[in-house]
N, C-alpha and C positions, 0 to 999 in steps of 0.2 A: 553409396551411403545415402544419397538423397535424390529424390526425383520430384520435379515440379513441372506443370504444364500450363500453357496459355491456350485458350480455346482456339483462337484463329490460326496461330502459326505452329502450334504443337512444339513448344520449346522444351527440350529435355536437358536437365542438369545432372551431371555426374561428378561426384567427388571421389576419386579412387581411395583405396585403403591407405592408412598413414605410412605403411612401410614401403609403398610404391613410390618411385621417383626419389628415393632417399640417397643422397650423395655421401661421400666420405666425410665431408666437413660440416654439412648442414642439411637439414631436412626441409623440403618444400612441400606445400600442399596445393595440388593443382585442381582447378575447376574447369570442366569441359562443358561448353554450351552447344547443344546439338539440335539442329533443325530436322525434325522427324520427316516432314513431307518431302524435303529435298535430300534426306539421308546424307547430310553433310554437317561437319563441325563448323560452327560459326566462329568460335574463338576458344582459346584456352588461357585461363588466368592462373597465376601461381602466387602463393602466399607462404610466408615463413613460419606460420603457426597453423594448427589444424582448423579446417572449416567446420563450424558448428551448425550452421543453418544457412539456407538460401531462400529468399522470399522475393516475390515479384508481383507487379500489376502491369497495366498496359503502358506505363511510362518509366517505371524504375525497376531495377534489380538491386537488391541489397545482399551483401555477403557478410555474415556475422562471424567474427573471430572472438576470442576470449576477451580482448580489451580494445577491439576496434570494430567498426561497421563501415564497410565500403559501399558507397552509393554510386550506381551507374545509370546513365541514360540508356534505355533499352533500344532506342533506335539506332545507335551507333556504338554502343558499349564504351562510351567515353566515361572515364572516372570523374565524377562531379565533386565528391567530398569523401574525406576519411574522418569519421566521427570517433573521437577518443572516448571510451567508456570505462566504467569501473570494471573490475574483474567479474566476468559474466560467464562462468564455465558451463552453465546450463542453457545458455542462449535464450534468455528471457528477452523477447523482442517481438514487435508486431509491426506489420506494414499495412497501411490502409489499402483495401481493394480498389478504392475510388481513385480515378485519375485526376479528379478536381481537388478533392481534399487529400492530398498525397502526403500523409503524415507517417512518420516512423516513431514508435514508442520503445523505450528501453530504460533500464534502471539508471537513476541519476547518480552522478559522481559525488554529490553532496546531499545531505539530508536537511530539508526544511522542517520536517515533522518532529524530529528528535532533538531537543536542546542539548542532550549529551553528545550526540554525534556531531553537532555543529561546533563543539569545542575540541573535537579530535582532528587529527590530520586528515588530509584528503583521502589517502589510501585506506585509512581506518574507517572513516565515515562511509566510504563507498560500499564497504562490505556489509554495512548494517542499514543502508538506505532503503526505505519503502516508498520513495518518490519516483515518479516517472517523468523523464524528459520527453517532450513532444517536439520533434524536429520536422520542419516543413521541407520536404525534399524538392519542392518546386522553387521556392525562394532561397533554399539552402541556408536557412536560419533557424535558430532555436525559437520555437513559438511559445513554449510555456514549460513550467515544471509543476506537475500535479502532485499534491500531497495525498498519496493514496493510503499508505499503511505505516504503522510504526515498526512492524517487522519487515525483514527483507522480502522482496517480491519473489513469487513463485511462478506466476503465469499472468500474461496480459493478452488481450485481443482487441481488435478494432472492428466495428461493424462495416457493412457494405458501403454505406454512404460516407464513411470516414469522419463521422461527427460524434461517435460514442466510443468510449474506452472502458472495457471491463478489466478489473484487476483482482488478483488474489495474492495473499502473502504466504509465507512458509507455514503459517499456522493453518491456513485453509478453512477457517471457520466462518469467515465473512467475505462476501463478494461485493464489490462496489462498482458502480457505473458512473462515469463522469462525461460531461460534454467536453469536446475538444474542438478548437484549441483553448477554449475559455478555462477549462478545468473546474467547472462547477460540479459538485457531487449531486447527482440526480436520484440515484437509487442505492439502497444498501440491503443486501439479502443475507440471511443467516443460513449457511449450508448445513451446519451441524454444531453440536456442542464440543465434540472431540476433534483434535487436530487431524488434518488429512493432507496428503500430497495431491495437489491439483494437477491433473494430467492434460486436460483439454477444456476449452471454453469456446462457445460458438453462438453468435446471434443468428436469428433467421433473417431472411432477405429484407423484411420490412421493420426489423428491430423491435418487434413486439414480444419476442421470447428470447431467453438466454439459457443455453444448456451447458451444464458443468459436469465433468466426470473427474473422479479422484481415485485414490487407492482403496476406497471403500467400495462395496458392491452396489451402492446406490448412485444413480445418475439423477441429478436434480434439474428441473426445468422451472425457471423463474419467469413471471409475467411482468413486463414493464408497463407501468401505469400509463393511461392515456392522459391527454392534456386536462380533461375534466377532473380526473382523479388527483392530479397534482394540485389543483386549486383547493383541495380539502385542507391544505395547510392554512389557508386564510381563515377557515372556520375554527381551527385549533388555536391559532394565535391571532386575535383581532389586531387591527392596525396600531392602536395605542400600546398594546402589550408588546408587539414586535419592536416598536420604537424604544420602549423602555429597556428591553433586553439588548437592543443594539447599543444603547447608551452605556449600559453596564459592560458590554463586551469591549468597548473602546478602552477601558481601563483594565489593567492586570494582564494575565497571561493570554487571554483570548485576543486582546488588542495587539499584543506582540505577535501572535500568530498571524493576525491579519496583515500586519506590516511586512512580515517576512514573505507571505505568499502573494501579496499584491493582488488579491482577488477583487473582482468587480461584481456589482449587482447584476444578476442575470435577468432574463426576460420573463421568467415565471417564478412563482413563489417557491417551488421546490429547489430551483437553482439558486435563487438569491438567499433565502433564509438558511438553506442547508449549507451555504458557503461560509457564513460567519457565526452561526450559533454553535455552542458546544455540542459535541457528539451526543451526549446523553439526552439533550433536548430534541435534536432533530430526529432521533430514532423514534419519537413518539408517533410520527405519522408515516415514516418510511416503511415500505413493505419489508417483512422480516423472514417469511417462510416460503418454501417452494410452492409453486402452483400445481405442478405435476411431478411425478418421479417414476423411476423404474428400477428394478433390481437385477443385476447381472448374476450369473450362476456362482461366481466366486469373487472374492475381494483380492486386492493386491496385484491385480492384472492391469498393465498399462493399456489405456484405451484412447481412442479419438472419437469425438462426437460431431455430428452435423445435423442441422435442421433442414428439412426439405423446403424448397422455394415454391412448390406448387401444391403440396398436400400437407395436412397436419400430422407430420411424421418425424420421428427422430431416428437417426441411424448411428450405430455404434460399431466400431471396428476395434478388436482387441489384439494384443500382442500374441495371443494364443492362436490367432488365425481365424477367429470367428467373426462373422458379420451378422448383426442383429438389426431388425427394423421393427419399430413400435408405432402404434397409432396413439395420438394425443387427443383427449377430449377437451376441445377448446372452451366449452361452456362450463363444465364442471371440474376439470382438472383431475386430480387423483392419480391412481395407478395407471400407467400406460399399458396397452395391450400388445403383446408380441404377435406379429403377423408374418414374420419371415426370419429364418435362421439358416445360414450357410457356413460351411467350412471351406475356407479359401485354400 
């Protein structure tokens, strides 16, 4: 069902079919961890509910079940933590590739974004939560809850340094990027006007680009602003105007939102102002459209996207078995150029 590898040791994960290892009274879901170079099985773990996803970096392995996430130390496969989650049948979860910022992101069991959900029971609010819990798998503590969307989450991903979180809701019209663990909203991109199912999101190695694929035929590539571009917010709102808006924000619904989220002022204007101003105001300076894009031959096809770490290229793998490689014009953006196409 699922395969994953680590460069140095070539670790292979295999989760057999659900009907395999099924007993008369209960069904178990086994996970085999296989060391390819030694051609030997390291261990086999079993669970009483289906395994939905397995993710790893050089320090941690996480196993995602519908209502639990198991966190293991990769050096000895010791179980470190069992995280109780809201019902998560689509395995919306992200593990940082970084060993230093070793964060796990997953849908929150309670919603800070929706006042209606806050008044509901835990199980009910969990199903409608658009917030992301950030769990530090090094200290084994909850680091923060990021208020990402009002609609339920559809997809999340973490960059290679483990300090940026990209999120999409079930609507799929807006992509947001937050700093982690602080939870400051840094960027907001408009993918399109019509709802779409987000299949894949991927940062490039230096986190200057974010690629997003969906059930539409268009793959969007967004450009994350540099530090100089973020400072443009200071020109849009001079210091006295920002102070006045902050004073107004302390009263009323915005002030209540601040108290619930316990956000702190960030190190840059985009992080700080974007954290406590109403969404309609912050969108005045946030990037809204894609920098580059490409069109796949057909829509409705599940796909995975990745950005090259060495060349300005995006790679797309579809469920139909096609591999596409496109060149990106880093200066002008626009339509990407197809350079390779293979049938796997």
